[in-house]
C-alpha positions in Angstrom: -10.0 -63.1 88.5 -10.6 -59.4 88.2 -13.3 -60.1 85.6 -15.8 -60.7 88.4 -15.2 -57.2 89.8 -15.4 -55.8 86.3 -18.8 -57.4 85.7 -20.0 -56.3 89.1 -19.1 -52.6 88.3 -20.6 -53.0 84.8 -23.9 -54.2 86.2 -24.0 -51.4 88.7 -23.3 -48.9 85.9 -26.1 -50.5 83.8 -28.6 -50.2 86.6 -27.7 -46.6 87.2 -28.1 -45.7 83.6 -31.4 -47.6 83.3 -32.7 -45.8 86.4 -31.7 -42.4 84.9 -33.5 -43.3 81.7 -36.5 -44.9 83.4 -35.9 -48.2 81.7 -37.3 -51.4 83.1 -34.7 -53.8 81.6 -31.6 -53.8 79.5 -31.7 -55.9 76.3 -28.2 -55.5 74.9 -24.9 -54.3 76.3 -22.1 -53.5 73.8 -18.5 -53.3 75.0 -15.2 -52.5 73.3 -12.3 -54.4 74.8 -8.8 -53.6 73.8 -6.3 -56.4 73.2 -4.0 -54.9 75.9 -6.7 -54.1 78.4 -5.8 -57.2 80.6 -9.4 -58.4 80.3 -10.0 -62.1 79.4 -13.0 -62.0 77.1 -14.0 -65.6 77.8 -13.9 -65.1 81.6 -15.8 -61.8 81.3 -18.6 -63.5 79.3 -18.8 -66.3 81.8 -18.8 -64.0 84.8 -21.5 -61.9 83.1 -23.8 -64.9 82.6 -23.3 -65.8 86.2 -23.8 -62.4 87.8 -26.6 -61.0 85.6 -29.2 -63.3 87.2 -31.6 -61.3 89.3 -30.5 -58.0 87.9 -32.0 -55.5 85.4 -29.6 -57.2 82.9 -31.0 -60.7 83.5 -32.3 -61.1 79.9 -29.6 -59.0 78.2 -27.2 -60.1 75.6 -23.5 -59.1 76.0 -21.9 -58.0 72.7 -18.1 -57.6 72.6 -16.0 -56.0 70.0 -12.2 -56.2 70.4 -9.9 -53.4 69.5 -6.3 -53.7 68.2 -3.6 -51.7 69.8 -3.0 -48.3 68.1 0.3 -46.5 68.6 1.0 -42.8 68.2 4.5 -41.6 67.6 5.6 -38.4 69.3 8.5 -38.1 66.8 6.7 -38.4 63.4 3.1 -37.9 64.8 1.9 -40.9 62.8 -0.8 -43.3 64.2 -0.4 -46.9 63.4 -1.5 -50.4 64.3 1.6 -52.6 64.9 1.8 -55.8 63.0 3.8 -57.5 65.8 3.7 -57.4 69.5 6.4 -54.7 69.6 4.7 -51.6 71.1 8.0 -49.8 71.9 9.0 -48.7 68.4 7.1 -46.7 65.8 6.5 -48.9 62.7 6.8 -45.8 60.5 10.1 -44.1 61.6 11.5 -46.5 64.2 11.4 -44.0 67.1 11.0 -45.3 70.6 8.9 -42.3 71.5 5.5 -44.0 71.1 2.5 -44.4 73.3 -0.5 -46.7 73.2 -3.5 -44.5 72.3 -6.0 -47.3 71.8 -6.4 -50.9 72.7 -5.6 -50.8 76.4 -9.1 -49.9 77.6 -12.6 -51.4 78.1 -15.4 -49.1 77.0 -19.2 -49.3 77.5 -20.3 -48.4 74.0 -24.1 -48.9 74.0 -27.0 -50.0 76.1 -30.3 -51.0 74.5 -33.0 -50.6 77.0 -36.7 -51.0 77.3 
């Protein structure tokens, strides 16, 4: 389960950011997790609840928003959200010259600190 290592890195990043901002604790952590990021949201939440004990995030709430995959076509230059799990063809022109430009990452969007 790589969610444990993700949470470990997240907590380290939160502690660094809190120190830089002279915060005593973190109240809320907001993440954006793409549907193709490879992160299991339920396992991430569970790991967070387990690992946050004793950290600056001990009393924090984890908020997660999930992002859909967004494709950009190099042929017609259109950006679209595919309706099916086919990420190899542009839904607009049918070209196979597409790349995933959103939905394959995990982003730390916001920290609410005190």
